[in-house]
N, C-alpha and C positions, 0 to 999 in steps of 0.2 A: 609885614612877615605874619606867620600864622603859627598854629600849635604844630602842625605838621612840620614846618620848617625848622622850629626849635627842636623838635624830636630828632630830626635828621642831623641837625647841628650836633646835639649831644651826642648821638652815636658816633658821628665822624670824629669829634674830640675824644671820645672814649677809645676808639680803635687807634686813634694817633698817639694815645698817652702810652700805650703798652703796659707792661707791669713793672718797669724800672723807669726812673727818672732822674737825670743828671741835673743838678741844680748848682749854679755858681752863686757863691756867698760873698757879700761884701763885708768889709771890716766890721760894721755895726751889727749885722745878722750873724756873723761868725760869733762875736762876743756874746750875744743874747742867747745863741744856741749853746755856746759853751757853759754859760750860767745855768740854763735849763738842764744839760747833762749833769752837771755837778748836783743840782738840786734833786732831780728825779732819779738819778742813776739808772737809766733805761738799758735794756740789752743792748741796743743799738740807737743810733740817731735816727733811722727810719721811723721808729715808733713815735719820736717827738714831732717828726713832720707830719705824720698821719694825725696825730691828736691836734696839731695846728690847722691843718685843713679843715678837720671836724668843727673846732672852734671858730674859725672864720666864717664856714658855712653857716652854722647855727646862729651866730650873731647877725649875719646878714639877713638871715630869714627873720629872726626875732625883732630886728629894728625896722624891717620893712624894705629894706635896700633890695633885696633879692626880687621882691615883686615889682619895685619901682623900675629897676632895670629891664626886667622881664616884660612890663607893660609898654615901656617905651620900645624896645627892640622887636618884640614879638606880639604885642597886644594880648598877652595872657597874664596869668598869675601862676605861680608855683603850685596852688592847689588844682587850677585847671590842667597843668602839665601832668600832674600825679594821676588826675581821674582820666585824661585822655580826651577830655571834653571841655568845651568852654562853658561859661555860665548860661549862655544863650542856648546852647544845645541841651544842657541839663535841665532847665526850666521850660524847654519846648517854645521858646519865643523865636527862634529861628525858623519854626515850621508855621507859626500863628498867621493867618490871614491878615493883611493889611487893613488898618483901622479906617473906617469910612466916617471922617469927622462931620461930615454934613449930616448923615442919618443917624450919628451916635446918640442925639437926644430925642430923637422921635420915637413916640410910643405907638 
């Protein structure tokens, strides 16, 4: 897969999500959410879910898990996704002529 395919998949997922998301909670998750609500006393539980998504995303990015999965699935990194170019495109390697190893050491 490629950077373009990743961009298309992110756009598709973004449009599929919409602005509201219904989430079913198991017993453990409900208990943990109740603990966080009691601790942080937010306006509504949606704020805690938003925070949780940010924390999960940031920790996946910091630990390299995001890049690992992006490299496996799309052969790009998050930095490449953000810039819209692969490292080869950024450094001009994709446009460089092929090396001639036979003549490389001739003067």
